[in-house]
C-alpha positions, -999 to +999 in steps of 0.1 A: +000+000+000+012+035-007+029+053+021+014+085+034+034+115+045+025+149+061+033+175+035+056+200+051+061+227+026+093+247+030+093+283+039+120+304+023+133+332+044+140+363+024+176+371+021+191+404+032+194+431+006+229+438+016+261+416+019+280+408+051+288+439+071+310+421+096+329+388+099+305+360+102+304+331+126+299+302+102+283+268+109+308+240+103+290+210+120+323+198+132+311+188+167+286+163+179+248+163+177+244+191+152+236+214+182+238+252+181+250+251+216+282+231+208+311+255+203+330+230+180+301+234+155+312+270+147+341+284+127+353+305+157+351+276+181+326+296+201+288+298+201+275+330+186+268+359+209+243+387+206+266+409+184+276+381+160+265+375+124+257+338+122+255+319+090+241+284+085+254+266+055+249+230+046+230+199+058+218+187+083+222+222+097+220+236+131+195+225+158+185+248+186+173+228+216+183+250+245+175+284+259+197+314+249+206+310+212+213+345+200+227+365+171+226+401+158+218+389+123+216+356+105+217+339+071+203+305+063+218+296+029+236+326+014+265+312-006+264+274-005+263+245-002+231+245-022+208+235+007+210+247+043+187+240+073+180+256+107+158+237+131+144+249+165+133+219+185+129+237+218+145+264+239+148+299+223+164+317+194+166+355+193+180+374+163+180+411+170+182+425+134+172+401+107+171+364+097+174+360+059+168+327+042+181+318+007+197+350-003+229+370-008+243+400-025+254+378-053+217+370-060+222+332-062+188+317-073+199+281-069+204+281-031+178+267-008+172+275+029+148+257+052+137+269+087+119+243+108+102+254+141+090+224+159+089+237+194+103+265+215+103+303+211+118+323+182+120+361+182+133+380+152+137+417+143+130+410+107+123+379+086+130+375+049+118+342+034+136+336+001+154+368-009+170+355-041+167+317-039+143+292-026+132+292+010+108+273+032+095+279+067+079+249+083+060+261+114+051+229+132+048+241+168+061+267+192+059+304+186+076+328+162+074+366+167+088+391+142+088+426+155+098+443+122+088+435+085+082+399+072+087+394+035+079+362+016+097+360-018+118+392-023+137+394-056+122+386-090+132+349-091+128+341-054+105+313-043+093+314-007+068+291+011+054+292+046+037+261+060+017+268+091+012+232+103+011+242+140+022+268+165+017+305+162+034+330+139+031+366+150+042+393+125+042+431+126+034+433+089+036+410+059+047+415+023+043+387-003+059+387-037+076+420-034+089+420-070+074+407-103+084+372-110+088+361-074+066+333-059+055+334-023+028+313-006+014+305+028-005+273+035-024+273+068-032+241+085-033+237+123-011+268+128-022+304+134-010+336+118-015+369+137-007+403+124-004+437+141-034+460+137-062+457+112-047+438+083-079+421+071-079+438+037-042+430+032-046+393+040-079+390+022-061+404-009-035+377-006-062+351-002-081+363-032-049+361-053-045+325-042-013+332-024-027+321+010-045+287+011-059+264+037-048+227+038-035+230+003-068+242-011-088+216+009-099+238+037-115+272+046-098+302+061-112+323+091-100+359+093-109+384+120-096+416+136-097+424+173-119+393+181-096+363+186-066+386+196-071+421+209-056+447+185-044+420+160-056+403+129-059+365+132-059+339+104-067+303+110-079+274+089-103+244+090-101+214+068-132+205+047-135+173+068-140+197+098-121+174+123-130+172+159-109+175+181-096+205+162-064+199+144-036+209+168-060+212+197-060+198+232-086+175+248-089+158+282-075+122+284-097+092+285-125+085+261-123+108+231-148+110+202-133+117+168-157+132+144-157+146+108-179+158+080-184+135+050-177+150+016-204+149-011-203+117-032-196+116-069-230+100-074-258+119-055-273+098-028-245+073-028-231+067+008-195+078+014-174+052+032-143+061+052-112+044+066-100+060+099-066+055+114-055+066+149-021+063+166+004+080+189+032+070+165+034+095+137+058+074+117+033+045+117+008+068+099+033+084+076+049+053+064+017+032+065+036-001+068+009-018+089-024+001+085-045-027+101-027-021+134-039+015+136-072+013+118-103+021+139-129+023+111-129+003+079-150+012+049-180+024+069-203+054+062-199+069+096-190+104+110-175+095+143-154+070+162-145+067+199-109+061+209-089+061+242-063+087+249-036+086+276-025+118+294+004+139+281+004+122+247+001+136+212-021+116+189-024+115+151-054+105+130-066+105+094-098+100+075-096+085+040-128+088+020-143+067-008-163+091-030-157+075-063-140+041-068-148+019-038-114+004-040-094+036-043-096+058-012-087+095-012-061+100+014-069+127+039-044+148+058-029+138+091-046+156+120-032+157+155-043+166+191-028+164+225-045+146+254-038+166+285-054+180+316-073+211+304-068+245+322-099+257+341-123+277+321-130+309+340-157+335+336-155+363+362-189+375+353-203+404+333-189+439+337-209+460+362-221+496+363-231+509+397-231+541+419-223+551+454-250+550+481-241+567+514-205+568+504-202+531+494-215+502+475-215+465+482-223+440+454-220+403+445-193+388+423-209+359+404-183+338+386-183+305+369-154+280+367-155+248+347-129+221+353-129+183+355-106+183+385-108+199+419-096+235+419-089+266+440-097+302+432-083+336+441-098+370+435-074+399+432-078+437+426-058+444+394-065+482+395-087+507+413-092+544+416-064+563+433-084+581+459-065+588+492-098+597+509-114+563+502-103+528+515-092+502+490-117+477+476-126+450+501-134+414+489-153+395+515-137+361+507-110+362+480-108+324+479-145+319+471-159+316+436-190+337+445-184+364+470-191+401+476-170+433+473-173+467+489-163+498+470-161+535+481-144+555+454-156+568+421-140+553+390-131+520+375-122+488+393-107+458+375-108+424+393-092+391+383-104+356+392-078+329+388-085+292+391-058+266+396-064+228+394-030+218+407-013+218+373-028+245+351-045+278+358-071+299+340-082+335+346-106+362+336-113+398+346-144+418+354-146+456+353-168+476+378-175+512+369-186+533+399-205+566+394-217+594+417-254+585+413-277+564+393-282+591+366-245+592+359-245+554+358-274+554+333-258+580+311-226+559+309-244+530+291-238+529+253-275+526+246-285+555+268-310+579+252-320+611+270-357+615+278-375+641+258-382+670+282-353+663+305-341+698+303-317+698+332-302+663+323-310+646+357-327+616+340-361+627+353-388+647+336-404+666+365-416+701+377-380+714+375-379+708+338-414+723+335-403+754+354-373+758+331-396+754+301-420+780+314-392+804+322-381+804+286-415+800+270-418+820+237-382+833+240-359+828+211-322+830+202-327+839+165-302+862+149-316+896+140-286+912+123-282+901+087-244+907+084-229+896+118-192+898+123-177+873+147-141+867+159 
């Protein structure tokens, strides 16, 4: 039977527009383990420091697996050998200025640079994916943050690809195919792309051009601004099979229901059968040498299957569909999820608008915490009005989920409720806005509409308003001078 592999498209990091500005520390791979942290693997016999220009040339390339990998600037494939690879398997990598893949001042189009991020934290000042050559960024896990510009495919013959198979890629801005003739793509799977500010129109334009796809064209993209991440644009994808658990997600251990959406059959009304495979051994699913050992559904027209998941384990599963030839399944992608204790879900309650009564106000805090394990909670005051004449907010029982609070100052209070289940914690905040009286509190609401006839603005139409109306009855403020000069 044919083997199946996860398609990990390479992401080309754009090369720097300038040549070397200082002597480089070059990767030699002369030491053991291909580790960045091994001094013998570098031309100087020392691991790069924050002021160095690091260059990765050749295969299998450098592996970052520990905290503290740094450089001022960096090239992955700038002069040869033809292929070069940098892999982050954990720990951290920080490059203050730029990281450029597949590029040099000599504009070599035949060099290839690959950057794999499987786990850990990467922080870059600038990222160029394929400046002159071919570059691939495989984002499989961890986090990547670029504080400056990110370019995918710079020069006219550059070819850059980003595969968001997992993890989170945070960019400040994004430029794709900066010159005519360049080719730059992003394929979003289980990973997430976030971009600073409202970049919906920019990303939607790339999507409309076909430069950004979901699951190689077999999925749908979800794009939002200031919803998933405050102040940022977020791009995610869902495969057409709509897998549950979500690809790259986390579920509690124990009994887990896998579910999916069946595609339309080639012949209307004909049932669609599926084969489903489930394992914690990625290689077993990729190589497909013993499919019977990992098969949980065989040629059945079903939309779910129940499996068992052990704690702290990543699982892989795939759904192959028979929509045409009953003997020739269409291989689906490999989805994954982690079985782990879930962090408590915390809802600190709705924001509150209130007012002082006899110099104070006491109200209830009504929170909700959801967790499968026993948990403890703690209320804290994040911020409150700075009023030296009023005591601080007083929470009756900070360790109770539902409690009360006493306030005595005008202004805004922000409270946080944190829940801890012995392993993970979750938190949420609630804002309490305190006004002088109930009229001010009413006027603060976004849907407040003044009453017709409330002349003095006290939220009541009464004799005072009538007296003001009578006092000014039949008066007018019309101009009488035709040509009135004003300063």
